[in-house]
C-alpha positions as CSV (number, residue, x, y, z in Angstrom):
1,M,162.7,51.3,131.8
2,T,162.5,52.9,135.2
3,W,159.6,54.5,137.0
4,T,160.8,58.0,136.0
5,D,161.0,57.1,132.3
6,H,157.2,57.6,132.0
7,G,157.7,61.4,132.7
8,H,155.9,63.8,134.9
9,P,152.6,64.1,133.1
10,L,151.6,60.6,134.0
11,G,152.5,61.2,137.6
12,A,150.4,64.4,137.6
13,L,147.4,62.7,136.0
14,V,147.4,59.7,138.3
15,A,147.9,62.0,141.3
16,L,145.1,64.3,140.2
17,V,142.5,61.5,139.9
18,L,143.5,59.8,143.1
19,G,143.7,63.1,145.0
20,A,140.3,64.2,143.8
21,V,138.7,60.8,144.8
22,L,140.3,60.9,148.2
23,G,139.3,64.6,148.6
24,L,135.6,63.5,148.4
25,L,136.1,61.8,151.8
26,V,137.3,64.9,153.6
27,P,133.9,65.8,155.0
28,R,133.5,62.3,156.4
29,L,136.9,62.6,158.0
30,I,136.0,66.0,159.6
31,A,132.6,64.7,160.8
32,A,134.3,61.8,162.6
33,L,136.4,64.1,164.7
34,P,135.5,64.6,168.4
35,E,134.1,68.0,168.9
36,P,136.6,70.7,170.2
37,D,136.5,71.7,173.8
38,A,134.6,74.8,174.7
39,E,136.5,77.9,175.5
40,P,136.8,78.6,179.2
41,E,134.5,81.3,180.6
42,P,136.2,84.7,181.3
43,E,137.1,85.3,185.0
44,Q,134.4,87.4,186.6
45,V,135.2,90.3,188.9
46,P,133.2,90.3,192.2
47,A,130.9,93.3,192.5
48,A,132.4,94.3,195.9
49,A,135.9,94.4,194.4
50,D,135.0,95.9,191.1
51,D,137.6,98.5,190.2
52,G,135.9,99.6,187.1
53,R,137.4,97.0,184.8
54,A,135.0,95.7,182.3
55,T,134.6,92.0,182.0
56,L,135.7,90.9,178.5
57,P,133.0,89.1,176.5
58,P,133.5,85.4,176.1
59,P,135.2,84.4,172.8
60,P,132.9,83.0,170.2
61,P,132.4,79.2,170.5
62,K,134.4,76.9,168.2
63,E,132.6,75.8,165.1
64,S,131.5,72.2,165.5
65,Y,133.1,69.6,163.2
66,A,129.6,68.3,162.4
67,A,128.5,71.8,161.1
68,M,131.8,72.2,159.2
69,A,131.4,68.8,157.5
70,A,127.8,69.7,156.5
71,L,128.8,72.9,154.7
72,P,127.1,73.1,151.3
73,G,129.3,71.8,148.5
74,L,132.2,70.9,150.8
75,A,132.8,67.5,149.2
76,W,133.3,68.7,145.7
77,R,135.3,71.7,146.8
78,C,137.7,69.5,148.8
79,A,137.9,67.1,145.8
80,V,139.0,70.0,143.6
81,A,141.5,71.3,146.1
82,S,142.9,67.9,146.9
83,G,143.1,66.9,143.2
84,L,144.9,70.1,142.2
85,V,147.4,69.9,145.1
86,A,148.1,66.2,144.3
87,A,148.6,67.1,140.6
88,V,151.2,69.7,141.5
89,L,153.0,67.2,143.7
90,G,152.8,64.5,141.0
91,A,154.0,66.9,138.3
92,S,156.9,67.8,140.6
93,V,158.2,64.4,141.6
94,G,157.1,62.4,138.5
95,W,156.1,58.8,138.4
96,T,158.2,57.8,141.4
97,G,157.7,56.0,144.7
98,A,157.2,59.3,146.4
99,L,153.6,59.4,145.1
100,V,152.8,56.6,147.6
101,F,152.9,59.1,150.5
102,L,152.4,62.4,148.8
103,V,149.0,61.6,147.2
104,P,147.3,60.7,150.5
105,L,148.9,63.8,152.2
106,A,147.0,66.0,149.7
107,P,143.4,65.3,151.1
108,I,144.8,65.2,154.7
109,G,146.4,68.6,154.1
110,V,143.1,70.0,152.8
111,A,141.3,68.7,155.8
112,L,143.8,70.1,158.2
113,A,143.9,73.5,156.5
114,L,140.2,73.8,156.5
115,V,139.8,72.9,160.2
116,D,142.7,75.1,161.3
117,W,141.4,78.0,159.3
118,R,138.0,77.8,160.9
119,T,138.9,76.8,164.4
120,T,142.7,77.5,164.9
121,L,143.0,73.8,165.8
122,L,145.0,71.0,164.2
123,P,143.2,67.9,165.4
124,T,145.5,65.2,166.8
125,R,143.0,62.6,165.5
126,I,144.2,63.5,162.0
127,V,147.8,64.5,162.5
128,A,148.9,61.5,164.7
129,P,147.7,58.8,162.2
130,S,149.4,60.8,159.4
131,Y,152.8,59.8,161.0
132,G,152.1,56.2,160.5
133,L,150.8,56.8,156.9
134,V,153.8,58.9,155.9
135,V,156.4,56.7,157.5
136,A,155.0,53.5,155.9
137,G,154.7,55.3,152.6
138,I,158.3,56.5,152.8
139,V,159.5,53.0,153.5
140,I,157.6,51.7,150.5
141,A,158.8,54.6,148.3
142,G,162.4,53.8,149.3
143,L,161.9,50.2,148.2
144,I,160.3,51.2,144.9
145,D,163.0,53.8,144.2
146,S,165.8,51.5,145.6
147,D,166.9,54.6,147.5
148,H,167.6,54.0,151.2
149,R,169.5,57.3,151.5
150,S,166.2,59.2,150.9
151,V,164.6,57.2,153.8
152,V,167.5,58.2,156.1
153,R,167.2,61.8,154.9
154,A,163.4,61.7,155.7
155,V,164.2,60.8,159.3
156,A,166.7,63.6,159.4
157,G,164.1,66.0,158.0
158,W,161.6,65.0,160.7
159,A,164.2,65.5,163.5
160,I,165.3,68.9,162.2
161,L,162.0,70.4,161.4
162,G,160.2,68.9,164.4
163,G,163.0,70.0,166.6
164,L,162.9,73.5,165.2
165,F,159.2,73.9,165.8
166,G,159.5,72.3,169.2
167,L,162.1,74.8,170.2
168,F,159.9,77.7,169.0
169,W,157.0,76.3,171.0
170,L,159.2,76.0,174.2
171,V,160.6,79.6,173.8
172,F,157.3,81.3,172.8
173,P,154.4,78.9,173.5
174,R,151.8,81.7,173.0
175,G,153.0,82.3,169.5
176,M,152.6,78.7,168.3
177,G,150.2,75.9,169.0
178,Y,151.5,72.4,169.7
179,G,149.4,71.2,166.8
180,D,151.9,73.1,164.6
181,V,154.7,71.2,166.2
182,R,153.0,67.9,165.5
183,L,152.3,68.8,161.9
184,S,155.9,69.9,161.4
185,G,157.2,66.4,161.9
186,V,154.9,65.0,159.2
187,L,156.1,67.6,156.8
188,G,159.7,67.1,157.8
189,F,159.5,63.5,156.8
190,A,158.0,64.2,153.4
191,L,160.3,67.1,152.5
192,G,163.4,65.3,153.8
193,Y,162.7,62.3,151.5
194,L,162.5,64.5,148.5
195,G,165.9,66.1,148.9
196,W,167.7,68.8,150.9
197,S,166.9,71.5,148.3
198,T,163.2,70.7,148.6
199,F,163.5,70.6,152.4
200,I,165.4,73.9,152.7
201,I,163.2,75.8,150.3
202,G,160.1,74.3,151.8
203,V,161.1,75.5,155.3
204,Y,161.9,79.0,154.1
205,A,158.6,79.1,152.3
206,V,156.7,78.0,155.4
207,F,158.1,80.9,157.5
208,I,158.1,83.5,154.7
209,I,154.5,82.8,153.6
210,G,153.4,82.3,157.1
211,G,154.9,85.6,158.3
212,L,153.7,87.7,155.3
213,G,150.3,86.0,155.2
214,G,149.7,86.3,158.9
215,A,150.7,90.0,158.9
216,L,148.5,90.7,155.9
217,L,145.5,88.9,157.4
218,S,146.0,90.6,160.7
219,L,146.3,94.0,159.0
220,L,143.0,93.3,157.2
221,R,141.5,92.1,160.5
222,I,140.6,88.7,159.0
223,V,142.4,86.9,161.9
224,D,143.5,87.8,165.4
225,R,147.2,88.7,165.2
226,K,147.8,86.9,168.6
227,R,146.0,83.7,167.4
228,F,146.0,82.9,163.7
229,P,146.0,79.6,161.9
230,F,149.6,78.8,160.9
231,G,148.8,75.3,159.7
232,P,147.5,76.3,156.2
233,F,150.7,78.4,155.7
234,M,152.8,75.4,156.7
235,L,151.1,73.2,154.1
236,I,151.2,75.8,151.4
237,G,154.9,76.4,152.0
238,S,155.6,72.7,151.9
239,V,153.9,72.4,148.5
240,V,156.0,75.3,147.3
241,G,159.1,73.5,148.4
242,V,158.2,70.4,146.5
243,A,157.2,72.3,143.4
244,L,160.0,74.9,143.3
245,G,162.7,73.7,145.6
246,P,165.0,72.0,143.1
247,A,164.6,74.8,140.5
248,I,165.3,77.5,143.0
249,A,168.3,75.7,144.5
250,G,169.6,75.1,140.9
251,H,169.2,78.7,140.1
252,L,171.2,79.6,143.2
253,G,173.9,77.2,142.2
254,Y,173.3,74.5,144.9
């Protein structure tokens, strides 16, 4: 009997429980972050040289991580969100070694989505350690699944997606934060391990959901069209790739 013989329900159940438990720790993770730097003050026009231009009001200060972590009910909300995301991932990949790195990525993704949504920042203190976690998890998953090709494909996924986002950032730095570039490498590793269909559909979903979601939020004036949080859309698109990638690719005949 192999790991996958147990079926997807067991993978979903285990992932749900572990994801929910880890999700309870998200407020502690956010509270441990160093506070974001204050926005620079707008340049003042000297009175003698005033040409009638009004000085723009300073942008609102970034919400502190301590205040964010202290939001009422945040722990159980993060537990629910993390558990549901982990369950979707577990149901998609089944009882396989991929759960080793996918389950911890669920609460990490919830933390990053929350912080980016409220501050338009993706903290390096969370993203950088995620590389070590996902790389170690992928190596362990490859050993469990006896699948070295998936490990090699994960490295290729990191290089492709990280390189793509890096190129976008170099060409149009005002349209993408470098935190998005950092996060893309983590997602590239995970999506690449799970297969090219998952990777390709996940990448498409990231940009389609991000583009449509950003346009809608800008139209509704929920976010600034010149500066909106792309991280949550990257994470949602990646989950869509894991959940629907193989099915969509099969329907298209790939």
